[in-house]
C-alpha positions as CSV (number, residue, x, y, z in Angstrom):
1,M,-2.1,33.5,-22.4
2,K,-3.1,30.2,-20.9
3,K,-4.1,27.4,-23.2
4,L,-7.7,26.2,-22.6
5,I,-8.4,22.5,-22.7
6,N,-11.2,21.2,-24.9
7,V,-13.1,18.9,-22.6
8,R,-15.0,17.4,-25.5
9,N,-11.8,16.1,-27.1
10,L,-10.3,14.9,-23.8
11,D,-9.8,11.1,-23.8
12,L,-10.9,10.2,-20.3
13,S,-10.0,6.5,-20.9
14,K,-6.3,7.4,-20.4
15,L,-7.1,8.8,-16.9
16,I,-9.2,5.8,-15.7
17,P,-7.6,2.4,-15.1
18,K,-8.6,-0.1,-17.8
19,M,-11.3,-2.4,-16.3
20,S,-13.9,-4.7,-17.6
21,Q,-17.2,-3.0,-16.7
22,K,-20.7,-3.7,-17.6
23,S,-23.9,-1.7,-16.8
24,S,-26.9,-3.8,-16.0
25,R,-29.8,-4.1,-13.6
26,P,-29.2,-4.9,-9.9
27,G,-28.7,-8.6,-9.2
28,T,-27.0,-9.4,-12.6
29,V,-23.7,-11.2,-12.5
30,A,-21.4,-8.9,-14.4
31,Y,-17.6,-9.1,-13.9
32,V,-15.9,-5.9,-13.0
33,G,-12.1,-6.0,-12.6
34,K,-8.9,-6.5,-14.5
35,E,-9.2,-8.5,-17.7
36,R,-8.4,-12.1,-17.1
37,N,-8.6,-15.3,-19.1
38,E,-7.3,-17.9,-16.6
39,K,-9.1,-21.1,-16.0
40,V,-11.5,-21.1,-13.0
41,E,-10.3,-23.7,-10.4
42,I,-12.4,-25.2,-7.6
43,H,-10.5,-26.7,-4.7
44,I,-12.3,-28.4,-1.8
45,I,-11.2,-29.4,1.6
46,N,-13.7,-31.6,3.5
47,Y,-13.1,-32.6,7.1
48,N,-14.3,-33.5,10.6
49,K,-12.6,-34.6,13.8
50,T,-11.4,-37.9,12.3
51,D,-11.5,-37.6,8.5
52,Y,-9.9,-35.4,5.9
53,D,-10.3,-35.1,2.2
54,E,-8.9,-32.7,-0.3
55,K,-9.4,-32.6,-4.1
56,E,-10.0,-30.5,-7.2
57,V,-13.5,-30.4,-8.8
58,T,-14.1,-29.9,-12.5
59,N,-17.8,-30.7,-12.6
60,L,-20.0,-28.1,-10.9
61,E,-22.7,-30.6,-10.3
62,D,-20.4,-32.5,-7.9
63,L,-20.7,-29.5,-5.5
64,K,-24.3,-30.4,-4.6
65,K,-23.3,-33.2,-2.4
66,Y,-21.3,-30.9,-0.1
67,T,-24.5,-29.1,0.8
68,E,-25.9,-32.3,2.3
69,K,-22.8,-33.7,4.1
70,G,-22.5,-33.6,7.9
71,T,-18.8,-32.6,7.7
72,I,-17.3,-29.2,7.3
73,S,-16.3,-28.2,3.7
74,W,-14.2,-25.4,2.5
75,I,-14.9,-24.7,-1.2
76,N,-12.4,-22.3,-2.7
77,I,-13.2,-20.8,-6.1
78,T,-10.2,-19.3,-7.9
79,G,-11.3,-16.9,-10.6
80,V,-14.5,-14.7,-10.6
81,H,-14.2,-13.5,-14.2
82,K,-16.3,-16.3,-15.6
83,E,-19.8,-15.0,-15.1
84,D,-21.6,-18.2,-16.1
85,I,-19.7,-20.3,-13.6
86,I,-20.5,-17.8,-10.8
87,Q,-24.2,-17.9,-11.7
88,K,-24.2,-21.8,-11.7
89,I,-22.5,-21.9,-8.3
90,G,-25.1,-19.4,-7.1
91,N,-27.9,-21.6,-8.3
92,I,-26.4,-24.7,-6.7
93,F,-26.0,-23.1,-3.3
94,N,-29.1,-20.8,-3.5
95,I,-27.0,-17.6,-3.2
96,H,-28.9,-14.3,-3.5
97,P,-28.4,-12.5,-6.8
98,L,-27.1,-9.4,-5.1
99,T,-24.4,-11.5,-3.4
100,L,-23.4,-12.9,-6.8
101,E,-23.3,-9.4,-8.2
102,D,-20.9,-8.4,-5.4
103,I,-18.7,-11.5,-5.9
104,A,-18.2,-10.7,-9.6
105,N,-17.4,-7.0,-8.8
106,T,-13.8,-6.9,-7.6
107,T,-13.9,-3.2,-6.9
108,Q,-16.2,-3.5,-3.9
109,R,-15.5,-2.0,-0.5
110,P,-15.0,-4.5,2.4
111,K,-18.4,-5.2,3.9
112,I,-20.7,-7.7,5.6
113,D,-24.2,-8.8,4.6
114,E,-26.6,-10.9,6.6
115,Y,-29.0,-13.3,5.1
116,D,-31.3,-15.9,6.7
117,K,-29.2,-18.9,5.7
118,Y,-25.7,-17.4,5.2
119,I,-23.4,-14.5,6.0
120,Y,-21.5,-12.8,3.2
121,L,-18.1,-11.0,3.7
122,I,-15.9,-9.0,1.4
123,L,-12.3,-8.5,2.5
124,K,-9.2,-7.2,0.7
125,M,-6.1,-9.5,0.8
126,I,-2.8,-7.7,0.4
127,Y,0.5,-9.4,-0.2
128,L,3.9,-8.4,-1.5
129,N,5.2,-9.6,-4.9
130,K,8.8,-10.3,-3.9
131,K,10.0,-10.3,-7.6
132,T,8.7,-6.9,-8.4
133,N,8.4,-5.5,-4.9
134,E,4.9,-4.5,-5.7
135,L,1.8,-4.7,-3.4
136,I,-1.0,-6.9,-4.8
137,V,-4.5,-6.1,-3.6
138,E,-7.1,-8.9,-4.2
139,Q,-10.7,-9.1,-3.2
140,I,-11.8,-12.2,-1.2
141,S,-15.5,-13.0,-0.9
142,I,-16.5,-15.4,1.9
143,V,-19.9,-17.0,2.1
144,L,-20.6,-18.8,5.4
145,W,-23.2,-21.5,5.9
146,E,-23.7,-23.9,8.8
147,N,-21.6,-26.7,7.5
148,Y,-19.5,-25.2,4.7
149,I,-17.8,-22.1,3.5
150,I,-17.2,-20.8,0.0
151,T,-14.4,-18.4,-0.7
152,F,-14.0,-16.6,-4.0
153,Q,-10.6,-15.1,-5.0
154,E,-9.4,-13.4,-8.1
155,K,-6.3,-15.5,-8.8
156,K,-4.5,-18.6,-7.6
157,Q,-1.9,-17.1,-5.3
158,D,-3.0,-16.6,-1.7
159,I,-1.9,-16.6,1.9
160,F,-4.0,-19.5,3.1
161,D,-1.4,-22.3,3.0
162,Q,-0.9,-22.1,6.8
163,I,-4.7,-22.8,7.3
164,R,-4.7,-25.7,4.9
165,N,-1.7,-27.3,6.7
166,R,-3.4,-26.8,10.1
167,I,-6.5,-28.6,8.8
168,K,-4.6,-31.3,7.1
169,N,-2.4,-32.0,10.1
170,S,-5.2,-31.5,12.6
171,K,-3.5,-28.7,14.5
172,G,-5.4,-26.1,16.5
173,K,-9.2,-25.9,16.9
174,I,-10.3,-25.9,13.2
175,R,-10.9,-29.7,12.9
176,N,-12.9,-29.7,16.2
177,S,-15.0,-26.6,15.5
178,K,-17.8,-25.5,13.2
179,S,-17.6,-23.5,10.0
180,D,-17.7,-20.2,11.8
181,Y,-14.3,-20.9,13.4
182,L,-12.9,-21.7,9.9
183,M,-14.3,-18.3,8.8
184,F,-12.5,-16.7,11.7
185,A,-9.3,-18.4,10.8
186,I,-9.5,-17.1,7.2
187,V,-10.4,-13.6,8.3
188,D,-7.7,-13.6,10.9
189,N,-5.1,-14.8,8.4
190,I,-6.0,-11.9,6.0
191,V,-5.8,-9.4,8.9
192,D,-2.5,-10.8,10.3
193,N,-0.9,-10.6,6.8
194,Y,-1.1,-6.8,7.1
195,F,1.5,-7.0,9.8
196,N,3.9,-8.6,7.3
197,I,3.4,-5.7,4.9
198,L,3.9,-3.2,7.7
199,E,7.1,-5.0,8.8
200,D,8.4,-4.7,5.3
201,I,7.5,-1.0,5.3
202,G,9.2,-0.6,8.7
203,E,12.5,-2.0,7.3
204,K,12.3,0.3,4.3
205,I,11.8,3.3,6.7
206,E,14.9,2.4,8.6
207,D,16.9,2.1,5.4
208,I,15.6,5.5,4.1
209,E,16.3,7.2,7.4
210,E,20.0,6.1,7.3
211,E,20.4,7.2,3.7
212,L,18.5,10.5,4.4
213,I,21.1,11.4,7.1
214,D,24.2,10.3,5.1
215,N,23.3,11.2,1.5
216,P,20.0,12.9,0.8
217,N,19.0,12.8,-2.9
218,Q,16.0,12.8,-5.2
219,N,15.9,9.0,-5.1
220,I,15.0,9.2,-1.4
221,Q,12.1,11.5,-2.2
222,R,10.7,9.0,-4.6
223,N,11.1,6.2,-2.0
224,I,9.3,8.2,0.6
225,Y,6.5,8.9,-1.8
226,K,6.2,5.1,-2.6
227,L,6.1,4.3,1.2
228,K,3.2,6.8,1.7
229,R,1.3,5.3,-1.2
230,R,1.7,1.8,0.3
231,L,0.4,3.0,3.6
232,V,-2.6,4.4,1.8
233,Y,-3.2,1.0,0.1
234,I,-3.2,-0.6,3.6
235,K,-5.4,2.1,5.2
236,K,-8.2,2.0,2.6
237,P,-9.2,-1.7,3.2
238,I,-8.3,-2.0,6.9
239,W,-10.7,0.8,8.1
240,P,-13.9,-1.0,6.8
241,T,-12.4,-4.3,7.9
242,R,-12.5,-2.9,11.5
243,E,-16.2,-2.3,11.0
244,I,-16.7,-5.8,9.8
245,M,-14.9,-7.3,12.8
246,N,-17.0,-5.1,15.1
247,N,-20.2,-6.2,13.3
248,L,-19.2,-9.9,13.6
249,I,-18.7,-9.5,17.3
250,R,-22.1,-7.8,17.8
251,I,-24.1,-9.9,15.2
252,D,-27.0,-11.9,16.4
253,H,-27.0,-14.8,13.9
254,K,-27.3,-18.5,14.4
255,L,-24.2,-19.2,12.3
256,I,-21.9,-17.3,14.7
257,N,-21.3,-19.0,18.1
258,E,-20.5,-17.0,21.2
259,E,-17.2,-18.9,21.6
260,T,-16.1,-17.8,18.1
261,K,-16.9,-14.2,19.0
262,L,-14.1,-14.3,21.6
263,Y,-11.6,-15.1,18.8
264,L,-13.2,-12.4,16.6
265,R,-12.5,-9.9,19.3
266,D,-8.8,-10.8,19.1
267,A,-9.0,-10.2,15.3
268,Y,-10.7,-6.9,16.0
269,D,-7.9,-5.9,18.3
270,H,-5.4,-6.7,15.5
271,T,-7.2,-4.4,13.1
272,I,-7.0,-1.6,15.7
273,Q,-3.3,-2.2,16.1
274,I,-2.8,-2.2,12.4
275,I,-4.6,1.1,12.0
276,E,-2.5,2.7,14.8
277,T,0.7,1.4,13.3
278,T,-0.3,2.6,9.9
279,E,-1.0,6.1,11.2
280,S,2.3,6.2,13.1
281,M,4.2,5.1,10.0
282,R,2.4,7.8,7.9
283,D,3.5,10.4,10.5
284,I,7.0,9.1,10.3
285,A,7.0,9.2,6.5
286,S,5.6,12.7,6.5
287,G,8.3,13.7,9.0
288,M,11.0,12.1,6.7
289,M,9.7,14.1,3.8
290,D,9.9,17.3,5.9
291,L,13.4,16.3,7.0
292,Y,14.4,15.7,3.4
293,L,13.1,19.1,2.3
294,S,14.8,20.8,5.3
295,T,18.1,19.0,4.6
296,I,18.0,20.0,0.9
297,S,17.1,23.6,1.9
298,N,20.0,23.6,4.4
299,K,22.4,22.2,1.8
300,M,21.3,24.9,-0.6
301,N,21.8,27.6,2.0
302,E,25.3,26.3,2.7
303,I,26.1,26.5,-1.0
304,M,24.7,30.0,-1.2
305,K,26.7,31.0,1.9
306,V,29.9,29.9,0.3
307,L,29.1,31.6,-3.0
308,T,28.2,34.8,-1.1
309,I,31.5,34.8,0.8
310,F,33.5,34.4,-2.4
311,A,31.4,37.2,-4.0
312,A,31.9,39.4,-1.0
313,I,35.7,38.9,-1.1
314,F,36.1,39.4,-4.8
315,I,33.8,42.4,-5.2
316,P,36.2,45.0,-3.8
317,L,39.1,43.3,-5.5
318,T,37.3,43.4,-8.8
319,F,36.5,47.1,-8.2
320,I,40.2,47.9,-7.7
321,A,41.2,45.9,-10.8
322,W,38.4,47.6,-12.8
323,I,39.7,51.1,-11.9
324,Y,43.3,50.3,-12.9
325,G,42.2,48.5,-16.0
326,M,40.8,51.7,-17.5
327,N,42.7,53.0,-20.4
328,F,43.2,56.6,-19.1
329,E,46.6,58.0,-19.9
330,Y,47.0,60.1,-16.7
331,I,46.4,57.5,-13.9
332,P,49.4,58.3,-11.7
333,E,50.0,54.8,-10.4
334,L,50.3,53.2,-13.8
335,S,53.8,54.7,-14.4
336,W,55.0,54.0,-10.8
337,H,57.8,51.4,-10.6
338,W,56.3,49.7,-7.5
339,G,52.7,50.0,-8.6
340,Y,52.2,46.4,-9.6
341,F,53.5,45.1,-6.2
342,V,51.5,47.6,-4.3
343,F,48.4,46.5,-6.1
344,W,48.9,42.8,-5.0
345,A,49.7,43.9,-1.5
346,V,46.4,45.8,-1.3
347,V,44.5,42.9,-2.8
348,I,46.0,40.3,-0.4
349,T,45.5,42.6,2.6
350,L,41.9,43.3,1.8
351,A,41.1,39.6,1.2
352,T,42.9,38.6,4.5
353,I,41.0,41.3,6.5
354,M,37.6,40.2,5.1
355,I,38.3,36.5,5.8
356,I,39.4,37.3,9.4
357,Y,36.2,39.4,9.8
358,F,33.9,36.6,8.4
359,K,35.5,34.0,10.7
360,K,35.3,36.3,13.7
361,N,31.5,36.6,13.1
362,K,31.3,32.8,12.4
363,W,30.0,33.3,8.9
364,M,32.5,30.7,7.6
């Protein structure tokens, strides 16, 4: 009889990832995400065509002056788990409560919201932890104003060093463009980093294919399953990112220049390419799993074939030995002087005939 599960006594907390969650009215800043206690850091890059300034800010009140400057400012907030700090930043920059709520909720789906004075983006940044070989998924919130951008990220590690160096060394168009081009550079960097993840997965696929042909084993099955999970991690955020890119191209907002939309189309093309590559790799991974199962099945069939041949050879020999192993007194061959030698002659002849027959029919 099957054992019924008592749903009332089932601890659902073991099935749900441990997150810090709060239930509150809409527009309330409530952190939702992995438990963190790191210090919130505020890093600012302020620039124009000729000047460049970079520094860390500890006093939130110092942020007010960046709303009035005529230069372009990139304000990067590392850590969204301190709700009071997020609320104070929202008050300084007059950010809508619903936007602040989304910033603090790290489980949001990538999306874009339009407001009169700013545009709000949510993207998922994925990078590889080289020490543990684990994919890290982090939510990036981008708030775009006319002269400044605020980015919110969960922890200090990111993929934006290349952009910082381009701004510092005055390379490319960032120093000569408005804040919308800086937003494009950040978004494009997040999207392009997916290619690095796919390149790593492609190398692993090649390694698994070689091992799959040479020595298929259970470890290969686990590796294929891990690859498929990684591809799912990439697919989940990149599909809504494509929608965001499409909306940014079609958006009719004063903060997005037509020239910047040309570059956004390029980022949109990259998302399409990533989606197609991801789907192709998923098909390859599924094919590898089918090949693995087929190889294991063929290997098992070969083993069963060998065992069957041995059984087919020894069954008649066992039958003969069984007859003459009976303890009847009047079996005529038992008292024959040449009986033992005749027995072996018959056994060897039968075995030889069966082996020749199996080979003739290509069964062995």
